[in-house]
TORNU-360514 format. One record per residue (C-alpha): residue number from 1; x, y, z. Coordinates in Angstrom, 3 decimals, always signed. Layout:
{NUM {X Y Z}}
...
END
This chain:
{1 {-94.924 +98.740 +82.568}}
{2 {-96.439 +102.109 +83.651}}
{3 {-96.854 +102.429 +87.684}}
{4 {-99.568 +104.533 +89.561}}
{5 {-99.313 +105.234 +93.188}}
{6 {-100.848 +107.657 +95.536}}
{7 {-104.075 +108.071 +94.244}}
{8 {-106.852 +108.510 +95.966}}
{9 {-108.006 +105.173 +97.337}}
{10 {-112.418 +104.204 +97.441}}
{11 {-113.197 +101.266 +99.068}}
{12 {-115.163 +99.594 +96.225}}
{13 {-117.507 +96.209 +95.869}}
{14 {-117.732 +95.240 +92.154}}
{15 {-121.274 +94.613 +91.004}}
{16 {-121.360 +90.960 +90.452}}
{17 {-124.505 +88.504 +91.523}}
{18 {-124.237 +85.042 +91.723}}
{19 {-127.487 +83.117 +91.080}}
{20 {-127.766 +79.845 +91.203}}
{21 {-130.719 +79.325 +88.885}}
{22 {-131.513 +80.506 +85.337}}
{23 {-131.607 +83.632 +84.569}}
{24 {-135.637 +84.329 +82.973}}
{25 {-135.131 +87.726 +82.424}}
{26 {-132.955 +90.995 +81.438}}
{27 {-132.397 +94.498 +81.440}}
{28 {-132.484 +95.948 +78.038}}
{29 {-132.934 +99.324 +76.314}}
{30 {-134.122 +101.039 +72.686}}
{31 {-134.295 +104.404 +71.519}}
{32 {-137.176 +106.798 +71.630}}
{33 {-138.925 +106.985 +68.398}}
{34 {-139.760 +110.347 +66.455}}
{35 {-142.310 +113.018 +67.212}}
{36 {-144.163 +115.700 +64.582}}
{37 {-144.589 +118.491 +66.902}}
{38 {-141.742 +121.383 +68.018}}
{39 {-140.729 +122.353 +71.057}}
{40 {-137.504 +121.666 +73.635}}
{41 {-138.644 +117.727 +74.484}}
{42 {-139.549 +117.067 +70.853}}
{43 {-136.280 +118.149 +69.028}}
{44 {-134.549 +116.317 +72.214}}
{45 {-136.579 +113.301 +70.931}}
{46 {-136.191 +113.739 +67.088}}
{47 {-132.447 +113.628 +67.966}}
{48 {-132.959 +110.234 +69.575}}
{49 {-134.524 +109.044 +66.811}}
{50 {-132.019 +109.939 +64.841}}
{51 {-129.315 +108.042 +66.900}}
{52 {-131.338 +105.082 +67.482}}
{53 {-129.573 +101.286 +67.031}}
{54 {-132.678 +99.793 +65.961}}
{55 {-131.939 +98.231 +62.259}}
{56 {-135.758 +98.129 +61.730}}
{57 {-137.997 +101.619 +61.403}}
{58 {-139.356 +102.469 +64.345}}
{59 {-143.493 +103.528 +65.029}}
{60 {-143.919 +107.507 +65.032}}
{61 {-145.275 +107.919 +68.705}}
{62 {-148.849 +109.480 +68.150}}
{63 {-148.355 +111.965 +71.170}}
{64 {-144.644 +113.160 +71.957}}
{65 {-143.758 +113.617 +75.460}}
{66 {-144.232 +116.834 +76.619}}
{67 {-141.876 +116.631 +79.554}}
{68 {-138.353 +115.179 +80.590}}
{69 {-139.734 +113.027 +82.968}}
{70 {-142.220 +111.370 +80.206}}
{71 {-139.128 +110.912 +77.812}}
{72 {-137.524 +109.449 +80.263}}
{73 {-139.978 +106.617 +80.920}}
{74 {-140.253 +106.387 +77.010}}
{75 {-136.155 +105.835 +76.909}}
{76 {-136.918 +103.320 +79.618}}
{77 {-139.450 +101.162 +77.742}}
{78 {-138.393 +101.442 +74.369}}
{79 {-134.929 +100.677 +74.423}}
{80 {-134.908 +97.660 +76.250}}
{81 {-134.429 +95.215 +73.655}}
{82 {-130.408 +96.001 +73.691}}
{83 {-129.614 +95.384 +77.355}}
{84 {-129.144 +91.737 +78.292}}
{85 {-128.219 +89.295 +81.039}}
{86 {-125.227 +87.508 +81.236}}
{87 {-125.082 +84.222 +82.694}}
{88 {-121.844 +81.166 +83.219}}
{89 {-122.175 +77.378 +83.106}}
{90 {-119.105 +75.696 +84.697}}
{91 {-118.406 +72.722 +85.943}}
{92 {-118.993 +72.312 +90.314}}
{93 {-118.169 +69.506 +92.413}}
{94 {-121.156 +67.295 +93.898}}
{95 {-120.429 +67.147 +97.416}}
{96 {-122.268 +64.413 +99.354}}
{97 {-122.438 +63.470 +103.251}}
{98 {-121.834 +60.019 +104.515}}
{99 {-121.627 +58.552 +108.108}}
{100 {-119.050 +56.977 +109.647}}
{101 {-119.355 +54.731 +113.338}}
{102 {-116.254 +54.197 +114.678}}
{103 {-117.885 +54.079 +118.276}}
{104 {-121.178 +52.204 +118.868}}
{105 {-122.407 +55.441 +120.742}}
{106 {-122.576 +58.074 +118.289}}
{107 {-121.477 +58.088 +114.609}}
{108 {-119.399 +61.113 +112.455}}
{109 {-120.787 +63.044 +109.650}}
{110 {-117.704 +63.190 +106.545}}
{111 {-118.209 +64.716 +103.008}}
{112 {-116.477 +63.617 +100.119}}
{113 {-116.922 +64.449 +96.181}}
{114 {-119.141 +62.422 +93.788}}
{115 {-118.223 +63.851 +90.348}}
{116 {-119.523 +67.502 +89.088}}
{117 {-122.397 +68.486 +87.468}}
{118 {-123.064 +71.946 +85.511}}
{119 {-124.473 +75.035 +87.042}}
{120 {-125.570 +78.585 +86.147}}
{121 {-125.341 +81.498 +87.510}}
{122 {-125.999 +84.997 +86.855}}
{123 {-123.269 +87.314 +86.569}}
{124 {-124.017 +91.011 +85.204}}
{125 {-125.698 +92.808 +82.511}}
{126 {-124.389 +93.883 +79.116}}
{127 {-125.225 +95.538 +76.382}}
{128 {-125.205 +95.508 +72.615}}
{129 {-123.204 +97.828 +70.406}}
{130 {-123.725 +96.684 +67.105}}
{131 {-126.431 +95.136 +64.865}}
{132 {-124.241 +92.058 +64.245}}
{133 {-124.452 +90.799 +67.525}}
{134 {-120.926 +92.899 +69.248}}
{135 {-122.085 +93.163 +73.096}}
{136 {-120.135 +94.715 +75.704}}
{137 {-119.620 +94.072 +79.727}}
{138 {-117.136 +94.526 +82.955}}
{139 {-114.078 +92.179 +82.164}}
{140 {-114.936 +91.037 +85.989}}
{141 {-118.064 +89.515 +84.825}}
{142 {-116.454 +87.212 +82.282}}
{143 {-113.108 +87.056 +83.245}}
{144 {-113.543 +82.735 +84.320}}
{145 {-112.048 +81.279 +81.576}}
{146 {-113.178 +77.625 +82.632}}
{147 {-117.023 +78.829 +82.187}}
{148 {-118.946 +78.816 +78.829}}
{149 {-121.284 +82.199 +78.792}}
{150 {-124.616 +82.893 +77.371}}
{151 {-126.525 +85.998 +77.015}}
{152 {-130.540 +86.083 +78.012}}
{153 {-132.127 +88.133 +75.658}}
{154 {-135.457 +90.483 +76.855}}
{155 {-137.781 +87.900 +75.291}}
{156 {-136.388 +85.072 +77.168}}
{157 {-134.335 +83.701 +74.446}}
{158 {-130.863 +82.118 +75.303}}
{159 {-127.734 +82.684 +72.814}}
{160 {-124.218 +81.560 +73.150}}
{161 {-121.726 +84.358 +73.646}}
{162 {-118.294 +84.071 +73.110}}
{163 {-115.728 +86.329 +74.933}}
{164 {-113.445 +88.208 +71.753}}
{165 {-111.188 +90.000 +74.592}}
{166 {-110.711 +91.099 +77.300}}
{167 {-109.286 +95.080 +78.027}}
{168 {-105.922 +94.571 +79.998}}
{169 {-105.904 +97.874 +81.574}}
{170 {-109.616 +98.446 +81.766}}
{171 {-112.444 +96.566 +83.219}}
{172 {-114.277 +96.165 +80.099}}
{173 {-115.000 +92.858 +78.166}}
{174 {-116.077 +92.614 +74.346}}
{175 {-118.300 +89.239 +73.285}}
{176 {-120.165 +88.075 +70.059}}
{177 {-123.678 +86.763 +69.637}}
{178 {-124.222 +84.944 +66.347}}
{179 {-127.020 +86.497 +64.275}}
{180 {-127.703 +89.815 +62.652}}
{181 {-130.050 +92.522 +62.988}}
{182 {-129.899 +92.654 +66.286}}
{183 {-131.307 +96.180 +68.158}}
{184 {-128.112 +98.285 +69.236}}
{185 {-127.089 +100.983 +71.283}}
{186 {-125.652 +103.420 +70.204}}
{187 {-122.467 +105.181 +71.580}}
{188 {-122.091 +108.670 +72.694}}
{189 {-119.277 +110.802 +74.002}}
{190 {-117.833 +110.921 +77.101}}
{191 {-115.582 +114.110 +76.447}}
{192 {-118.164 +116.819 +77.638}}
{193 {-119.707 +115.380 +80.353}}
{194 {-120.911 +117.665 +83.103}}
{195 {-121.820 +117.717 +86.962}}
{196 {-125.095 +117.843 +86.893}}
{197 {-125.941 +116.456 +84.052}}
{198 {-129.659 +113.880 +84.020}}
{199 {-128.329 +110.395 +83.752}}
{200 {-130.432 +106.877 +83.457}}
{201 {-128.678 +103.400 +84.692}}
{202 {-129.925 +99.978 +83.260}}
{203 {-129.148 +96.527 +84.486}}
{204 {-130.151 +93.226 +86.153}}
{205 {-130.111 +94.450 +89.853}}
{206 {-129.009 +91.607 +92.658}}
{207 {-129.268 +89.245 +89.346}}
{208 {-132.778 +89.053 +89.872}}
{209 {-134.778 +91.973 +89.564}}
{210 {-134.935 +92.297 +85.547}}
{211 {-135.381 +95.633 +84.078}}
{212 {-134.246 +98.065 +86.784}}
{213 {-134.093 +101.408 +85.700}}
{214 {-132.808 +103.965 +87.939}}
{215 {-132.198 +108.108 +87.475}}
{216 {-129.758 +110.101 +88.613}}
{217 {-126.829 +112.834 +87.700}}
{218 {-123.584 +113.185 +87.174}}
{219 {-122.365 +113.502 +90.449}}
{220 {-118.513 +113.983 +89.542}}
{221 {-115.886 +113.200 +86.782}}
{222 {-112.408 +111.792 +86.373}}
{223 {-112.526 +110.090 +89.547}}
{224 {-109.964 +107.700 +90.599}}
{225 {-110.965 +104.360 +92.448}}
{226 {-109.635 +101.144 +93.711}}
{227 {-112.389 +98.465 +93.079}}
{228 {-112.530 +95.024 +94.954}}
{229 {-113.947 +91.887 +94.565}}
{230 {-112.487 +90.783 +91.063}}
{231 {-111.383 +86.824 +90.698}}
{232 {-108.554 +88.970 +89.714}}
{233 {-107.496 +90.695 +92.719}}
{234 {-107.928 +94.572 +93.653}}
{235 {-108.427 +96.940 +90.421}}
{236 {-107.469 +100.508 +90.109}}
{237 {-109.569 +103.058 +87.510}}
{238 {-108.913 +105.861 +86.258}}
{239 {-110.664 +109.116 +84.916}}
{240 {-114.579 +107.092 +86.077}}
{241 {-117.745 +109.096 +85.957}}
{242 {-119.247 +109.118 +89.461}}
{243 {-122.941 +109.381 +89.616}}
{244 {-125.856 +109.191 +92.256}}
{245 {-127.859 +106.850 +90.033}}
{246 {-128.641 +103.951 +91.898}}
{247 {-126.175 +101.045 +90.804}}
{248 {-126.373 +97.780 +92.365}}
{249 {-124.429 +94.406 +92.077}}
{250 {-125.737 +92.553 +89.080}}
{251 {-125.272 +96.077 +87.283}}
{252 {-121.994 +95.397 +85.938}}
{253 {-121.659 +95.651 +82.415}}
{254 {-125.113 +97.985 +81.789}}
{255 {-125.207 +100.584 +80.401}}
{256 {-125.001 +104.644 +81.871}}
{257 {-127.064 +106.779 +79.214}}
{258 {-127.755 +110.322 +78.425}}
{259 {-131.222 +111.905 +77.633}}
{260 {-130.935 +111.153 +74.303}}
{261 {-130.653 +107.329 +75.042}}
{262 {-127.278 +107.268 +74.170}}
{263 {-124.479 +105.423 +76.294}}
{264 {-121.783 +107.398 +78.206}}
{265 {-120.696 +104.668 +80.443}}
{266 {-120.843 +101.218 +81.460}}
{267 {-121.648 +100.942 +85.320}}
{268 {-118.980 +99.018 +87.199}}
{269 {-118.530 +99.648 +91.172}}
{270 {-120.374 +101.435 +93.667}}
{271 {-118.915 +102.384 +96.916}}
{272 {-119.333 +100.547 +100.159}}
{273 {-120.889 +101.584 +102.927}}
{274 {-121.790 +105.081 +100.709}}
{275 {-125.286 +105.843 +99.648}}
{276 {-125.950 +106.290 +95.582}}
{277 {-122.368 +106.581 +94.956}}
{278 {-121.666 +104.642 +91.477}}
{279 {-119.249 +104.593 +89.016}}
{280 {-119.224 +104.136 +85.653}}
{281 {-116.191 +103.529 +82.756}}
{282 {-116.458 +106.503 +80.167}}
{283 {-117.444 +105.270 +77.019}}
{284 {-114.709 +106.310 +75.107}}
{285 {-112.875 +103.733 +76.707}}
{286 {-115.633 +101.337 +75.312}}
{287 {-115.463 +102.327 +71.977}}
{288 {-111.768 +102.324 +71.719}}
{289 {-111.815 +98.800 +72.763}}
{290 {-114.677 +97.739 +70.340}}
{291 {-112.880 +99.464 +67.674}}
{292 {-109.774 +97.474 +68.623}}
{293 {-111.456 +94.293 +68.718}}
{294 {-113.257 +94.989 +65.028}}
{295 {-109.427 +95.738 +63.470}}
{296 {-107.282 +93.959 +65.533}}
{297 {-109.159 +91.378 +67.309}}
{298 {-107.456 +92.278 +70.772}}
{299 {-107.804 +95.524 +72.919}}
{300 {-104.230 +97.248 +72.087}}
{301 {-102.445 +100.119 +74.076}}
{302 {-99.453 +102.325 +73.188}}
{303 {-96.582 +101.914 +75.646}}
{304 {-93.756 +104.002 +76.338}}
{305 {-92.191 +101.834 +79.343}}
{306 {-91.310 +103.282 +82.878}}
{307 {-92.107 +102.989 +86.245}}
{308 {-92.641 +105.689 +88.012}}
{309 {-94.379 +108.118 +90.905}}
{310 {-96.930 +110.943 +90.140}}
{311 {-95.427 +114.314 +92.011}}
{312 {-97.485 +116.175 +94.464}}
{313 {-96.667 +118.559 +97.293}}
{314 {-96.300 +115.875 +99.907}}
{315 {-93.823 +113.939 +97.477}}
{316 {-92.078 +117.028 +96.445}}
{317 {-91.659 +117.384 +100.213}}
{318 {-90.613 +113.801 +101.096}}
{319 {-88.186 +113.576 +98.486}}
{320 {-86.835 +117.290 +98.059}}
{321 {-87.996 +117.407 +94.635}}
{322 {-87.852 +120.964 +92.724}}
{323 {-91.275 +120.672 +91.930}}
{324 {-94.516 +119.809 +92.709}}
{325 {-95.995 +118.099 +89.825}}
{326 {-94.708 +115.760 +87.332}}
{327 {-93.734 +111.726 +87.043}}
{328 {-90.686 +110.850 +88.893}}
{329 {-89.402 +107.835 +87.286}}
{330 {-88.289 +105.664 +89.803}}
{331 {-88.283 +101.851 +90.529}}
{332 {-88.366 +99.655 +93.454}}
{333 {-85.527 +96.978 +94.745}}
{334 {-85.063 +94.701 +91.848}}
{335 {-87.272 +96.606 +89.467}}
{336 {-86.136 +98.812 +86.286}}
{337 {-87.434 +102.746 +86.268}}
{338 {-86.831 +102.363 +82.508}}
{339 {-87.684 +99.001 +80.840}}
{340 {-84.949 +97.734 +78.093}}
{341 {-86.188 +98.019 +74.594}}
{342 {-88.974 +100.272 +75.433}}
{343 {-89.406 +103.284 +73.886}}
{344 {-88.640 +105.214 +76.646}}
{345 {-85.153 +103.636 +76.920}}
{346 {-84.880 +104.350 +72.795}}
{347 {-85.701 +108.119 +73.861}}
{348 {-82.497 +108.336 +76.700}}
{349 {-84.827 +108.346 +79.758}}
{350 {-83.382 +107.710 +83.100}}
{351 {-84.139 +107.165 +86.309}}
{352 {-84.668 +110.327 +88.278}}
{353 {-85.983 +112.149 +85.187}}
{354 {-89.440 +114.113 +86.207}}
{355 {-91.578 +114.009 +82.977}}
{356 {-93.303 +117.248 +83.030}}
{357 {-95.237 +117.303 +79.925}}
{358 {-96.046 +114.697 +77.856}}
{359 {-96.631 +115.938 +74.340}}
{360 {-97.710 +119.057 +75.495}}
{361 {-100.296 +118.240 +78.505}}
{362 {-98.974 +119.033 +81.628}}
{363 {-98.380 +115.450 +83.988}}
{364 {-99.953 +116.016 +87.439}}
{365 {-102.652 +114.195 +89.638}}
{366 {-105.247 +115.189 +87.585}}
{367 {-103.341 +114.134 +84.220}}
{368 {-101.615 +111.213 +85.498}}
{369 {-98.982 +109.912 +82.365}}
{370 {-100.580 +106.515 +82.051}}
{371 {-103.967 +107.831 +80.616}}
{372 {-102.011 +110.558 +78.702}}
{373 {-100.254 +107.796 +77.000}}
{374 {-103.326 +105.754 +76.905}}
{375 {-105.048 +108.407 +74.766}}
{376 {-102.264 +108.287 +72.019}}
{377 {-102.115 +105.351 +69.154}}
{378 {-99.684 +103.191 +68.302}}
{379 {-97.158 +104.496 +66.480}}
{380 {-97.634 +108.004 +67.668}}
{381 {-94.544 +110.452 +67.810}}
{382 {-94.690 +112.128 +71.096}}
{383 {-92.600 +114.983 +72.800}}
{384 {-91.701 +114.667 +76.427}}
{385 {-90.165 +117.670 +78.271}}
{386 {-87.887 +116.117 +81.442}}
{387 {-86.453 +117.759 +83.957}}
{388 {-82.911 +116.340 +84.570}}
{389 {-80.707 +117.743 +87.197}}
{390 {-82.280 +120.951 +86.913}}
{391 {-82.279 +121.125 +83.324}}
{392 {-85.005 +120.943 +81.345}}
{393 {-84.948 +119.128 +77.863}}
{394 {-87.077 +117.625 +75.357}}
{395 {-86.978 +114.342 +74.077}}
{396 {-89.130 +112.473 +71.539}}
{397 {-89.831 +108.868 +70.983}}
{398 {-92.349 +107.052 +69.378}}
{399 {-94.957 +104.757 +70.967}}
{400 {-95.153 +100.808 +70.906}}
{401 {-97.777 +98.378 +71.379}}
{402 {-98.308 +97.257 +75.208}}
{403 {-97.416 +93.193 +75.913}}
{404 {-99.566 +91.589 +77.895}}
END
């Protein structure tokens, strides 16, 4: 599988909040209704109304917001039914204390398990993305296969939830609750986000402060981070959105919205020891996961089949390479740089080759090979510009489905 190293490491804490009680509330979102009068705020509001993911008509607001602040207030107020709290129920051991008296002068406390009991934990947030009950959250929120999951709606109703798929590469999970005509949040696009753009984060902060809304801006784009705290271990996340909108434990899986009320990200992690540095996965990755689950019942990724290092000036100097960009095909002791029967092997790639371009896109620290591959579809035919022994050559291959 593709291997990335020498990326920027940021110590993070994944946003999981464990609360050992039944969660009675949640944070949810809905979209602003249409105003009648003109002006820039009313224009934005009409865009919102057309994108509303609520299957029943929303009432017209008699006095449309005159400022962006009022617009954000209305988004926070009216979009609440689509964000849920995610609760896990699992059997935990019951430990009891007993005393032994080996000597007459004193007793020694001892502990033993006395059966098990079901216990509930509030894990994080999620949000509905379709009227038929599909919802998304972070993979680390629902990765415990021994637990049963449910969601608590804004009105307190609790529904059983089935985990349909866990994304094998990104911190995304797709779940399903039974029912119809659910309010949902329309998905926006993360292609044209801008630093400084206003955003709204909503979630079940710390597992107890329901309906928590925070407002900020996009502070950075295309960040590479290593997130700690998941049960499965550290996780490398690429191309994430950085925001100063306050994100807290329990916000995991909640939406990051733009000022039209569309989801542009899914809140995932925060920087430990920093103030107002949080991260969200781009919504286009979430859309892909949802579409894959609808079509194939799982999240699928295209596969090339090489292990590599992204070349930068430091690696160029260390390995005495002829270029300071590209992906050097290499592997550690006992590993194969080019996997057998893979598209890379079929194309003729070899250990020591440097992939300079992937289907016309330059490969470098800002455009990692793994991200370029993930942007394609299974079955796509791609051209690779390779540097081999000082000569540039062009190879072609067809991407296949990545095995788990």
